[in-house]
C-alpha positions in Angstrom: -4.5 6.6 -3.6 -4.8 8.9 -0.6 -2.3 11.2 1.1 -1.5 11.8 4.8 0.2 14.9 6.0 2.7 14.8 8.8 4.1 17.9 10.5 7.2 18.1 12.7 8.5 21.1 14.6 12.1 21.8 13.8 14.6 24.4 15.1 16.7 24.6 11.9 13.9 26.3 9.9 12.7 29.7 11.1 9.1 30.4 11.7 8.0 33.2 9.3 5.5 34.8 11.7 7.1 34.4 15.1 10.9 34.5 15.5 11.1 32.7 18.8 9.0 29.7 17.7 10.3 26.7 15.7 9.4 26.2 12.1 7.3 23.3 10.7 8.5 20.6 8.3 5.6 19.2 6.3 5.9 15.7 4.9 3.3 14.0 2.6 2.9 10.3 2.8 0.8 8.4 0.3 -1.3 5.3 0.9 -2.2 2.9 -1.9 -4.7 0.0 -1.9 -3.6 -2.8 -4.3 -5.5 -5.9 -5.3 -3.6 -9.1 -6.2 -5.2 -11.8 -8.3 -4.4 -15.0 -6.5 -6.6 -17.3 -8.6 -5.3 -20.5 -10.1 -4.8 -19.0 -13.5 -1.9 -16.9 -12.1 1.4 -18.7 -12.0 4.0 -18.6 -9.1 6.4 -16.7 -11.3 3.8 -14.0 -12.1 3.0 -13.7 -8.4 6.8 -13.1 -7.8 6.7 -10.4 -10.4 3.7 -8.8 -8.7 5.5 -8.8 -5.3 8.7 -7.4 -6.9 6.7 -4.4 -8.3 4.9 -3.9 -5.0 8.2 -4.0 -3.2 9.6 -1.3 -5.5 6.5 0.9 -4.9 6.9 0.4 -1.1 10.6 1.4 -1.2 9.6 4.8 -2.6 7.8 5.6 0.7 4.2 4.6 -0.1 2.1 2.8 2.6 0.5 -0.2 0.9 -2.5 -2.2 1.8 -2.8 -5.5 -0.1 -6.0 -7.3 -1.0 -5.7 -10.9 -2.1 -8.7 -12.2 -4.1 -9.7 -15.1 -6.3 -13.4 -15.9 -6.2 -13.8 -13.5 -3.2 -11.6 -11.4 -1.0 -9.3 -13.7 0.9 -7.3 -11.2 3.0 -6.8 -7.5 3.5 -3.4 -6.7 5.2 -0.8 -4.0 5.2 2.4 -4.6 3.3 5.4 -4.4 5.6 8.3 -4.7 3.1 8.8 -8.4 3.1 9.0 -9.8 -0.4 7.5 -13.2 0.6 3.9 -13.3 1.7 1.5 -16.2 2.4 -0.7 -16.4 -0.7 -4.3 -17.2 0.2 -6.8 -18.6 -2.2 -5.5 -20.1 -5.5 -9.1 -21.1 -6.4 -11.4 -20.5 -9.3 -11.9 -17.5 -11.6 -11.3 -14.0 -10.3 -14.3 -11.7 -9.8 -12.8 -8.3 -9.5 -16.1 -6.6 -10.0 -17.2 -7.9 -6.6 -14.1 -6.4 -5.1 -15.3 -2.9 -5.4 -18.6 -3.6 -3.7 -16.9 -5.6 -0.9 -14.4 -2.9 -0.1 -16.9 0.0 0.0 
């Protein structure tokens, strides 16, 4: 998980150093990289549960990048809040150990 910092100048908050300048509002935004097992051993109902949990995390304000993998990485794409995604793969056994070497 990583964090981005956004600043915005606002007039409602006073600047502590300079009276005539606007204050700053600082907002932290988190980014999360999630891997989804799309191998054949995962049922459609389990994939729907995965997507439900990912959607709840997204609603809290976290930017999410999803990785779909079965025997290899099939797709890396940002999650935009839609609960239905096109599942790629559905092949053999998952090799999550290769995931770490492919991403780095």
